[in-house]
N, CA, C and O atoms as a GROMACS GRO file, in nm:
protein
  496
    1MET      N    1  -1.060  -3.528  -2.691
    1MET     CA    2  -1.035  -3.438  -2.604
    1MET      C    3  -0.833  -3.399  -2.497
    1MET      O    4  -0.775  -3.302  -2.447
    2LEU      N    5  -0.804  -3.568  -2.521
    2LEU     CA    6  -0.694  -3.598  -2.439
    2LEU      C    7  -0.546  -3.510  -2.523
    2LEU      O    8  -0.438  -3.486  -2.468
    3GLU      N    9  -0.583  -3.477  -2.658
    3GLU     CA   10  -0.533  -3.422  -2.744
    3GLU      C   11  -0.487  -3.293  -2.676
    3GLU      O   12  -0.374  -3.303  -2.628
    4ARG      N   13  -0.534  -3.201  -2.664
    4ARG     CA   14  -0.537  -3.073  -2.636
    4ARG      C   15  -0.501  -3.055  -2.487
    4ARG      O   16  -0.505  -2.940  -2.442
    5TYR      N   17  -0.461  -3.174  -2.395
    5TYR     CA   18  -0.384  -3.161  -2.296
    5TYR      C   19  -0.190  -3.236  -2.297
    5TYR      O   20  -0.086  -3.266  -2.238
    6ALA      N   21  -0.244  -3.230  -2.377
    6ALA     CA   22  -0.064  -3.267  -2.437
    6ALA      C   23   0.028  -3.232  -2.446
    6ALA      O   24   0.141  -3.267  -2.411
    7LEU      N   25  -0.032  -3.125  -2.517
    7LEU     CA   26   0.103  -2.971  -2.545
    7LEU      C   27   0.090  -2.924  -2.349
    7LEU      O   28   0.191  -2.870  -2.305
    8ILE      N   29   0.024  -2.936  -2.290
    8ILE     CA   30   0.009  -2.842  -2.153
    8ILE      C   31   0.105  -2.982  -2.110
    8ILE      O   32   0.209  -2.948  -2.166
    9GLY      N   33   0.129  -3.088  -2.060
    9GLY     CA   34   0.120  -3.194  -2.009
    9GLY      C   35   0.317  -3.192  -2.062
    9GLY      O   36   0.410  -3.201  -1.982
   10LEU      N   37   0.329  -3.178  -2.219
   10LEU     CA   38   0.461  -3.197  -2.264
   10LEU      C   39   0.551  -3.019  -2.191
   10LEU      O   40   0.663  -2.991  -2.149
   11PHE      N   41   0.425  -2.944  -2.211
   11PHE     CA   42   0.557  -2.838  -2.117
   11PHE      C   43   0.532  -2.858  -1.994
   11PHE      O   44   0.527  -2.738  -1.970
   12ALA      N   45   0.508  -2.915  -1.872
   12ALA     CA   46   0.482  -2.934  -1.826
   12ALA      C   47   0.568  -3.019  -1.741
   12ALA      O   48   0.562  -3.000  -1.619
   13PHE      N   49   0.654  -3.118  -1.793
   13PHE     CA   50   0.658  -3.233  -1.837
   13PHE      C   51   0.851  -3.112  -1.804
   13PHE      O   52   0.919  -3.087  -1.704
   14ALA      N   53   0.860  -3.077  -1.949
   14ALA     CA   54   1.010  -3.000  -2.001
   14ALA      C   55   1.014  -2.875  -1.846
   14ALA      O   56   1.118  -2.885  -1.781
   15ALA      N   57   0.952  -2.809  -1.813
   15ALA     CA   58   0.911  -2.726  -1.686
   15ALA      C   59   1.004  -2.783  -1.575
   15ALA      O   60   1.064  -2.717  -1.490
   16ILE      N   61   1.006  -2.918  -1.593
   16ILE     CA   62   0.980  -2.951  -1.418
   16ILE      C   63   1.167  -3.029  -1.495
   16ILE      O   64   1.280  -3.004  -1.451
   17THR      N   65   1.126  -3.129  -1.624
   17THR     CA   66   1.296  -3.178  -1.667
   17THR      C   67   1.413  -3.073  -1.665
   17THR      O   68   1.525  -3.120  -1.644
   18PHE      N   69   1.404  -2.963  -1.681
   18PHE     CA   70   1.537  -2.902  -1.759
   18PHE      C   71   1.609  -2.830  -1.665
   18PHE      O   72   1.730  -2.809  -1.658
   19PRO      N   73   1.490  -2.783  -1.572
   19PRO     CA   74   1.586  -2.787  -1.418
   19PRO      C   75   1.657  -2.785  -1.341
   19PRO      O   76   1.742  -2.714  -1.287
   20ILE      N   77   1.569  -2.962  -1.336
   20ILE     CA   78   1.594  -3.067  -1.202
   20ILE      C   79   1.741  -3.192  -1.307
   20ILE      O   80   1.830  -3.258  -1.253
   21LEU      N   81   1.714  -3.182  -1.447
   21LEU     CA   82   1.813  -3.295  -1.476
   21LEU      C   83   1.953  -3.209  -1.454
   21LEU      O   84   2.006  -3.245  -1.349
   22PRO      N   85   2.042  -3.086  -1.537
   22PRO     CA   86   2.117  -3.030  -1.502
   22PRO      C   87   2.179  -3.028  -1.306
   22PRO      O   88   2.299  -3.056  -1.298
   23LEU      N   89   2.126  -3.006  -1.202
   23LEU     CA   90   2.151  -3.017  -1.113
   23LEU      C   91   2.202  -3.184  -1.077
   23LEU      O   92   2.321  -3.215  -1.069
   24VAL      N   93   2.106  -3.264  -1.060
   24VAL     CA   94   2.088  -3.397  -1.121
   24VAL      C   95   2.267  -3.478  -1.158
   24VAL      O   96   2.319  -3.565  -1.087
   25LEU      N   97   2.316  -3.431  -1.256
   25LEU     CA   98   2.442  -3.424  -1.369
   25LEU      C   99   2.555  -3.351  -1.257
   25LEU      O  100   2.663  -3.408  -1.250
   26ALA      N  101   2.544  -3.286  -1.210
   26ALA     CA  102   2.656  -3.202  -1.141
   26ALA      C  103   2.669  -3.259  -0.990
   26ALA      O  104   2.771  -3.264  -0.921
   27PHE      N  105   2.525  -3.305  -0.955
   27PHE     CA  106   2.575  -3.353  -0.786
   27PHE      C  107   2.613  -3.551  -0.808
   27PHE      O  108   2.608  -3.638  -0.720
   28LEU      N  109   2.645  -3.566  -0.947
   28LEU     CA  110   2.690  -3.710  -1.025
   28LEU      C  111   2.811  -3.716  -1.124
   28LEU      O  112   2.844  -3.797  -1.212
   29PHE      N  113   2.869  -3.592  -1.074
   29PHE     CA  114   3.003  -3.553  -1.201
   29PHE      C  115   3.034  -3.461  -1.102
   29PHE      O  116   3.131  -3.400  -1.147
   30ARG      N  117   3.004  -3.414  -0.985
   30ARG     CA  118   3.129  -3.367  -0.911
   30ARG      C  119   3.195  -3.413  -0.832
   30ARG      O  120   3.170  -3.512  -0.763
   31PRO      N  121   3.301  -3.337  -0.833
   31PRO     CA  122   3.439  -3.396  -0.767
   31PRO      C  123   3.418  -3.403  -0.600
   31PRO      O  124   3.356  -3.316  -0.539
   32LYS      N  125   3.494  -3.547  -0.520
   32LYS     CA  126   3.430  -3.554  -0.438
   32LYS      C  127   3.505  -3.599  -0.338
   32LYS      O  128   3.507  -3.712  -0.287
   33LYS      N  129   3.618  -3.425  -0.294
   33LYS     CA  130   3.709  -3.434  -0.223
   33LYS      C  131   3.701  -3.295  -0.161
   33LYS      O  132   3.746  -3.190  -0.207
   34PRO      N  133   3.641  -3.314  -0.061
   34PRO     CA  134   3.608  -3.296   0.125
   34PRO      C  135   3.718  -3.227   0.178
   34PRO      O  136   3.815  -3.301   0.192
   35THR      N  137   3.733  -3.132   0.205
   35THR     CA  138   3.860  -3.121   0.322
   35THR      C  139   3.789  -3.015   0.431
   35THR      O  140   3.675  -2.969   0.430
   36ARG      N  141   3.885  -2.996   0.512
   36ARG     CA  142   3.908  -2.898   0.630
   36ARG      C  143   3.868  -2.785   0.581
   36ARG      O  144   3.763  -2.744   0.628
   37LEU      N  145   3.946  -2.687   0.457
   37LEU     CA  146   3.981  -2.591   0.383
   37LEU      C  147   3.810  -2.549   0.306
   37LEU      O  148   3.730  -2.459   0.332
   38LYS      N  149   3.807  -2.625   0.238
   38LYS     CA  150   3.670  -2.659   0.173
   38LYS      C  151   3.543  -2.656   0.184
   38LYS      O  152   3.461  -2.632   0.096
   39LYS      N  153   3.518  -2.694   0.366
   39LYS     CA  154   3.398  -2.704   0.453
   39LYS      C  155   3.407  -2.574   0.534
   39LYS      O  156   3.308  -2.546   0.601
   40SER      N  157   3.536  -2.475   0.538
   40SER     CA  158   3.533  -2.326   0.596
   40SER      C  159   3.441  -2.294   0.538
   40SER      O  160   3.393  -2.337   0.433
   41THR      N  161   3.398  -2.182   0.630
   41THR     CA  162   3.344  -2.045   0.579
   41THR      C  163   3.434  -1.927   0.558
   41THR      O  164   3.523  -1.871   0.622
   42TYR      N  165   3.363  -1.908   0.419
   42TYR     CA  166   3.432  -1.763   0.391
   42TYR      C  167   3.333  -1.682   0.356
   42TYR      O  168   3.229  -1.719   0.300
   43GLU      N  169   3.370  -1.535   0.397
   43GLU     CA  170   3.330  -1.394   0.404
   43GLU      C  171   3.420  -1.348   0.320
   43GLU      O  172   3.529  -1.404   0.328
   44CYS      N  173   3.408  -1.249   0.229
   44CYS     CA  174   3.513  -1.130   0.220
   44CYS      C  175   3.603  -1.200   0.207
   44CYS      O  176   3.578  -1.172   0.090
   45GLY      N  177   3.706  -1.281   0.205
   45GLY     CA  178   3.841  -1.317   0.196
   45GLY      C  179   3.908  -1.270   0.368
   45GLY      O  180   4.026  -1.252   0.400
   46ILE      N  181   3.775  -1.260   0.463
   46ILE     CA  182   3.874  -1.252   0.565
   46ILE      C  183   3.895  -1.346   0.657
   46ILE      O  184   3.796  -1.390   0.716
   47GLU      N  185   4.024  -1.395   0.690
   47GLU     CA  186   4.031  -1.502   0.777
   47GLU      C  187   3.924  -1.516   0.873
   47GLU      O  188   3.843  -1.441   0.928
   48ILE      N  189   3.962  -1.684   0.875
   48ILE     CA  190   3.848  -1.634   1.075
   48ILE      C  191   3.905  -1.700   1.134
   48ILE      O  192   3.963  -1.802   1.096
   49GLN      N  193   3.898  -1.644   1.268
   49GLN     CA  194   3.977  -1.594   1.406
   49GLN      C  195   3.920  -1.702   1.479
   49GLN      O  196   3.977  -1.810   1.468
   50ASN      N  197   3.808  -1.695   1.557
   50ASN     CA  198   3.772  -1.783   1.660
   50ASN      C  199   3.738  -1.945   1.566
   50ASN      O  200   3.629  -1.998   1.548
   51GLU      N  201   3.833  -1.977   1.534
   51GLU     CA  202   3.854  -2.168   1.555
   51GLU      C  203   3.862  -2.205   1.666
   51GLU      O  204   3.946  -2.182   1.753
   52ALA      N  205   3.781  -2.260   1.664
   52ALA     CA  206   3.810  -2.355   1.831
   52ALA      C  207   3.903  -2.565   1.768
   52ALA      O  208   3.859  -2.657   1.698
   53PRO      N  209   3.991  -2.552   1.820
   53PRO     CA  210   4.081  -2.696   1.730
   53PRO      C  211   4.010  -2.834   1.777
   53PRO      O  212   4.005  -2.939   1.713
   54GLU      N  213   3.957  -2.805   1.905
   54GLU     CA  214   3.855  -2.980   1.866
   54GLU      C  215   3.716  -2.931   1.836
   54GLU      O  216   3.648  -2.936   1.939
   55ALA      N  217   3.664  -2.896   1.757
   55ALA     CA  218   3.540  -2.865   1.653
   55ALA      C  219   3.585  -2.901   1.524
   55ALA      O  220   3.676  -2.864   1.450
   56GLN      N  221   3.425  -3.050   1.514
   56GLN     CA  222   3.430  -3.066   1.417
   56GLN      C  223   3.421  -2.932   1.235
   56GLN      O  224   3.486  -2.936   1.131
   57ASP      N  225   3.334  -2.855   1.273
   57ASP     CA  226   3.300  -2.756   1.167
   57ASP      C  227   3.390  -2.661   1.220
   57ASP      O  228   3.488  -2.684   1.290
   58ILE      N  229   3.351  -2.561   1.182
   58ILE     CA  230   3.418  -2.447   1.228
   58ILE      C  231   3.260  -2.326   1.244
   58ILE      O  232   3.157  -2.332   1.176
   59TRP      N  233   3.290  -2.241   1.338
   59TRP     CA  234   3.090  -2.128   1.330
   59TRP      C  235   3.173  -2.038   1.402
   59TRP      O  236   3.263  -2.048   1.486
   60VAL      N  237   3.096  -1.922   1.329
   60VAL     CA  238   3.140  -1.801   1.335
   60VAL      C  239   3.049  -1.735   1.260
   60VAL      O  240   2.993  -1.761   1.153
   61GLN      N  241   3.041  -1.603   1.369
   61GLN     CA  242   2.936  -1.499   1.378
   61GLN      C  243   2.908  -1.392   1.288
   61GLN      O  244   2.949  -1.302   1.360
   62PHE      N  245   2.881  -1.353   1.218
   62PHE     CA  246   2.861  -1.277   1.102
   62PHE      C  247   2.763  -1.158   1.173
   62PHE      O  248   2.661  -1.179   1.239
   63ARG      N  249   2.815  -1.046   1.146
   63ARG     CA  250   2.720  -0.925   1.196
   63ARG      C  251   2.598  -0.884   1.150
   63ARG      O  252   2.612  -0.812   1.052
   64VAL      N  253   2.494  -0.899   1.179
   64VAL     CA  254   2.357  -0.896   1.147
   64VAL      C  255   2.324  -0.726   1.034
   64VAL      O  256   2.223  -0.688   0.974
   65GLN      N  257   2.452  -0.669   1.046
   65GLN     CA  258   2.461  -0.533   0.935
   65GLN      C  259   2.507  -0.554   0.824
   65GLN      O  260   2.524  -0.454   0.755
   66TYR      N  261   2.544  -0.689   0.763
   66TYR     CA  262   2.567  -0.753   0.642
   66TYR      C  263   2.403  -0.744   0.570
   66TYR      O  264   2.377  -0.687   0.464
   67TYR      N  265   2.298  -0.822   0.668
   67TYR     CA  266   2.177  -0.862   0.581
   67TYR      C  267   2.061  -0.763   0.592
   67TYR      O  268   1.953  -0.760   0.534
   68ILE      N  269   2.134  -0.654   0.717
   68ILE     CA  270   2.020  -0.548   0.689
   68ILE      C  271   2.056  -0.495   0.594
   68ILE      O  272   1.959  -0.499   0.518
   69TYR      N  273   2.174  -0.420   0.525
   69TYR     CA  274   2.204  -0.389   0.408
   69TYR      C  275   2.180  -0.442   0.278
   69TYR      O  276   2.186  -0.380   0.171
   70ALA      N  277   2.146  -0.596   0.302
   70ALA     CA  278   2.091  -0.662   0.127
   70ALA      C  279   1.983  -0.676   0.168
   70ALA      O  280   1.933  -0.758   0.090
   71ILE      N  281   1.878  -0.636   0.275
   71ILE     CA  282   1.724  -0.638   0.272
   71ILE      C  283   1.695  -0.503   0.254
   71ILE      O  284   1.596  -0.496   0.182
   72LEU      N  285   1.737  -0.386   0.287
   72LEU     CA  286   1.768  -0.266   0.255
   72LEU      C  287   1.795  -0.236   0.059
   72LEU      O  288   1.720  -0.174  -0.018
   73PHE      N  289   1.894  -0.288   0.036
   73PHE     CA  290   1.908  -0.262  -0.063
   73PHE      C  291   1.822  -0.353  -0.216
   73PHE      O  292   1.829  -0.322  -0.335
   74VAL      N  293   1.720  -0.509  -0.126
   74VAL     CA  294   1.614  -0.562  -0.213
   74VAL      C  295   1.529  -0.468  -0.205
   74VAL      O  296   1.455  -0.417  -0.290
   75VAL      N  297   1.544  -0.451  -0.112
   75VAL     CA  298   1.336  -0.308  -0.060
   75VAL      C  299   1.374  -0.230  -0.234
   75VAL      O  300   1.339  -0.252  -0.350
   76PHE      N  301   1.462  -0.136  -0.165
   76PHE     CA  302   1.430  -0.043  -0.279
   76PHE      C  303   1.516  -0.060  -0.463
   76PHE      O  304   1.495  -0.013  -0.574
   77ASP      N  305   1.605  -0.146  -0.407
   77ASP     CA  306   1.618  -0.237  -0.597
   77ASP      C  307   1.428  -0.294  -0.629
   77ASP      O  308   1.367  -0.294  -0.737
   78ILE      N  309   1.393  -0.323  -0.534
   78ILE     CA  310   1.260  -0.392  -0.624
   78ILE      C  311   1.147  -0.298  -0.604
   78ILE      O  312   1.035  -0.332  -0.643
   79GLU      N  313   1.173  -0.139  -0.524
   79GLU     CA  314   1.075  -0.032  -0.546
   79GLU      C  315   1.170   0.019  -0.711
   79GLU      O  316   1.098  -0.016  -0.804
   80VAL      N  317   1.261   0.067  -0.747
   80VAL     CA  318   1.298   0.074  -0.903
   80VAL      C  319   1.205   0.043  -1.004
   80VAL      O  320   1.151   0.128  -1.076
   81VAL      N  321   1.176  -0.152  -1.012
   81VAL     CA  322   1.093  -0.227  -1.074
   81VAL      C  323   0.888  -0.152  -1.086
   81VAL      O  324   0.792  -0.152  -1.163
   82PHE      N  325   0.922  -0.111  -0.977
   82PHE     CA  326   0.762  -0.036  -0.998
   82PHE      C  327   0.743   0.051  -1.000
   82PHE      O  328   0.626   0.081  -1.025
   83VAL      N  329   0.843   0.163  -0.975
   83VAL     CA  330   0.837   0.273  -1.007
   83VAL      C  331   0.905   0.351  -1.121
   83VAL      O  332   0.917   0.471  -1.148
   84TYR      N  333   0.933   0.269  -1.160
   84TYR     CA  334   1.029   0.249  -1.361
   84TYR      C  335   0.902   0.238  -1.448
   84TYR      O  336   0.906   0.333  -1.526
   85PRO      N  337   0.810   0.178  -1.464
   85PRO     CA  338   0.717   0.179  -1.596
   85PRO      C  339   0.589   0.280  -1.547
   85PRO      O  340   0.524   0.328  -1.640
   86TRP      N  341   0.551   0.313  -1.422
   86TRP     CA  342   0.446   0.398  -1.340
   86TRP      C  343   0.516   0.500  -1.378
   86TRP      O  344   0.443   0.597  -1.359
   87ALA      N  345   0.651   0.548  -1.436
   87ALA     CA  346   0.708   0.667  -1.408
   87ALA      C  347   0.687   0.692  -1.624
   87ALA      O  348   0.671   0.800  -1.680
   88VAL      N  349   0.695   0.568  -1.687
   88VAL     CA  350   0.722   0.603  -1.837
   88VAL      C  351   0.588   0.639  -1.879
   88VAL      O  352   0.556   0.701  -1.980
   89ALA      N  353   0.514   0.591  -1.786
   89ALA     CA  354   0.319   0.593  -1.853
   89ALA      C  355   0.234   0.711  -1.770
   89ALA      O  356   0.113   0.733  -1.762
   90THR      N  357   0.362   0.782  -1.705
   90THR     CA  358   0.264   0.896  -1.613
   90THR      C  359   0.164   0.976  -1.652
   90THR      O  360   0.072   1.003  -1.574
   91ASN      N  361   0.170   1.043  -1.830
   91ASN     CA  362   0.036   1.131  -1.830
   91ASN      C  363  -0.028   1.012  -1.890
   91ASN      O  364  -0.141   1.054  -1.911
   92GLN      N  365  -0.025   0.882  -1.933
   92GLN     CA  366  -0.178   0.824  -1.921
   92GLN      C  367  -0.259   0.748  -1.822
   92GLN      O  368  -0.329   0.648  -1.840
   93MET      N  369  -0.237   0.810  -1.722
   93MET     CA  370  -0.254   0.767  -1.566
   93MET      C  371  -0.380   0.917  -1.547
   93MET      O  372  -0.388   1.026  -1.603
   94SER      N  373  -0.468   0.841  -1.430
   94SER     CA  374  -0.536   0.926  -1.371
   94SER      C  375  -0.524   0.948  -1.280
   94SER      O  376  -0.445   0.865  -1.235
   95VAL      N  377  -0.569   1.052  -1.165
   95VAL     CA  378  -0.557   1.084  -1.019
   95VAL      C  379  -0.521   0.972  -0.897
   95VAL      O  380  -0.443   0.978  -0.802
   96PHE      N  381  -0.635   0.846  -0.956
   96PHE     CA  382  -0.583   0.797  -0.874
   96PHE      C  383  -0.487   0.738  -0.900
   96PHE      O  384  -0.437   0.708  -0.791
   97TRP      N  385  -0.397   0.682  -1.018
   97TRP     CA  386  -0.218   0.593  -1.010
   97TRP      C  387  -0.155   0.693  -0.878
   97TRP      O  388  -0.116   0.668  -0.764
   98VAL      N  389  -0.167   0.803  -0.952
   98VAL     CA  390  -0.075   0.910  -0.905
   98VAL      C  391  -0.104   0.901  -0.744
   98VAL      O  392   0.001   0.926  -0.685
   99VAL      N  393  -0.219   0.871  -0.645
   99VAL     CA  394  -0.219   0.861  -0.509
   99VAL      C  395  -0.177   0.766  -0.474
   99VAL      O  396  -0.122   0.749  -0.365
  100GLU      N  397  -0.194   0.674  -0.568
  100GLU     CA  398  -0.112   0.543  -0.542
  100GLU      C  399   0.003   0.521  -0.525
  100GLU      O  400   0.030   0.465  -0.419
  101MET      N  401   0.079   0.544  -0.587
  101MET     CA  402   0.254   0.573  -0.634
  101MET      C  403   0.279   0.651  -0.497
  101MET      O  404   0.373   0.614  -0.426
  102ALA      N  405   0.190   0.765  -0.455
  102ALA     CA  406   0.237   0.820  -0.373
  102ALA      C  407   0.231   0.787  -0.184
  102ALA      O  408   0.285   0.828  -0.081
  103ILE      N  409   0.144   0.704  -0.220
  103ILE     CA  410   0.090   0.597  -0.116
  103ILE      C  411   0.229   0.504  -0.115
  103ILE      O  412   0.292   0.515  -0.010
  104PHE      N  413   0.265   0.449  -0.178
  104PHE     CA  414   0.320   0.337  -0.217
  104PHE      C  415   0.476   0.433  -0.182
  104PHE      O  416   0.530   0.367  -0.093
  105MET      N  417   0.550   0.531  -0.208
  105MET     CA  418   0.657   0.601  -0.205
  105MET      C  419   0.656   0.635  -0.058
  105MET      O  420   0.753   0.618   0.016
  106LEU      N  421   0.510   0.694  -0.011
  106LEU     CA  422   0.529   0.696   0.135
  106LEU      C  423   0.571   0.634   0.235
  106LEU      O  424   0.613   0.674   0.344
  107ILE      N  425   0.552   0.505   0.180
  107ILE     CA  426   0.588   0.383   0.288
  107ILE      C  427   0.691   0.313   0.292
  107ILE      O  428   0.729   0.222   0.366
  108LEU      N  429   0.751   0.385   0.172
  108LEU     CA  430   0.951   0.317   0.147
  108LEU      C  431   0.976   0.411   0.231
  108LEU      O  432   1.016   0.360   0.336
  109VAL      N  433   0.974   0.512   0.235
  109VAL     CA  434   1.050   0.647   0.253
  109VAL      C  435   1.009   0.604   0.399
  109VAL      O  436   1.117   0.585   0.455
  110GLY      N  437   0.916   0.581   0.482
  110GLY     CA  438   0.901   0.615   0.604
  110GLY      C  439   0.975   0.463   0.645
  110GLY      O  440   0.985   0.471   0.767
  111ALA      N  441   1.019   0.358   0.613
  111ALA     CA  442   1.117   0.193   0.616
  111ALA      C  443   1.249   0.245   0.604
  111ALA      O  444   1.332   0.202   0.685
  112LEU      N  445   1.288   0.336   0.512
  112LEU     CA  446   1.401   0.365   0.536
  112LEU      C  447   1.433   0.501   0.637
  112LEU      O  448   1.538   0.505   0.702
  113ALA      N  449   1.310   0.635   0.645
  113ALA     CA  450   1.367   0.715   0.798
  113ALA      C  451   1.346   0.637   0.909
  113ALA      O  452   1.426   0.668   0.997
  114TYR      N  453   1.243   0.515   0.955
  114TYR     CA  454   1.303   0.425   1.066
  114TYR      C  455   1.436   0.375   1.070
  114TYR      O  456   1.510   0.416   1.160
  115ALA      N  457   1.496   0.254   0.948
  115ALA     CA  458   1.602   0.224   0.920
  115ALA      C  459   1.721   0.354   1.010
  115ALA      O  460   1.794   0.337   1.108
  116TRP      N  461   1.698   0.473   0.928
  116TRP     CA  462   1.818   0.568   0.964
  116TRP      C  463   1.758   0.584   1.079
  116TRP      O  464   1.857   0.573   1.151
  117ARG      N  465   1.679   0.600   1.144
  117ARG     CA  466   1.668   0.640   1.268
  117ARG      C  467   1.736   0.567   1.380
  117ARG      O  468   1.792   0.615   1.479
  118LYS      N  469   1.715   0.408   1.334
  118LYS     CA  470   1.773   0.316   1.459
  118LYS      C  471   1.870   0.271   1.435
  118LYS      O  472   1.910   0.161   1.471
  119ASN      N  473   1.963   0.401   1.327
  119ASN     CA  474   2.130   0.378   1.368
  119ASN      C  475   2.123   0.194   1.252
  119ASN      O  476   2.199   0.104   1.287
  120LEU      N  477   2.070   0.183   1.184
  120LEU     CA  478   2.067   0.066   1.071
  120LEU      C  479   2.179   0.063   0.950
  120LEU      O  480   2.238  -0.039   0.914
  121LEU      N  481   2.191   0.159   0.908
  121LEU     CA  482   2.263   0.223   0.821
  121LEU      C  483   2.387   0.303   0.885
  121LEU      O  484   2.422   0.409   0.834
  122GLU      N  485   2.435   0.264   0.966
  122GLU     CA  486   2.554   0.304   1.006
  122GLU      C  487   2.641   0.227   1.000
  122GLU      O  488   2.589   0.116   1.011
  123TRP      N  489   2.799   0.215   0.983
  123TRP     CA  490   2.851   0.101   0.959
  123TRP      C  491   2.946   0.105   1.089
  123TRP      O  492   3.040   0.184   1.082
  124VAL      N  493   2.937   0.051   1.173
  124VAL     CA  494   3.038   0.080   1.312
  124VAL      C  495   3.065  -0.087   1.316
  124VAL      O  496   3.137  -0.136   1.402
   0.00000   0.00000   0.00000
């Protein structure tokens, strides 16, 4: 009976080992020469302006607008993942599936209308 689970155990071992092994090897063999420039925050090539000379680490305030755009992009990107297979198989579906997709699209359009109304899409 143990032979049946040996293959599952082998796959579980491989699934745990293969992702962790490269991370451990990279941690062990990486160059370890941190400098102030390497530790500094980097975003879009913009130089840091509010640098405190007495601070050990540099704190930069990022605009929330970047995160709003990223979240909206992810939401509508995932929407395509759900809508594309549905659109391909439309002629094989019943009315129930069409209504389900209409509800899904209404929820997403409502979210977009909310973001638009709150001026979250304005790049100021």
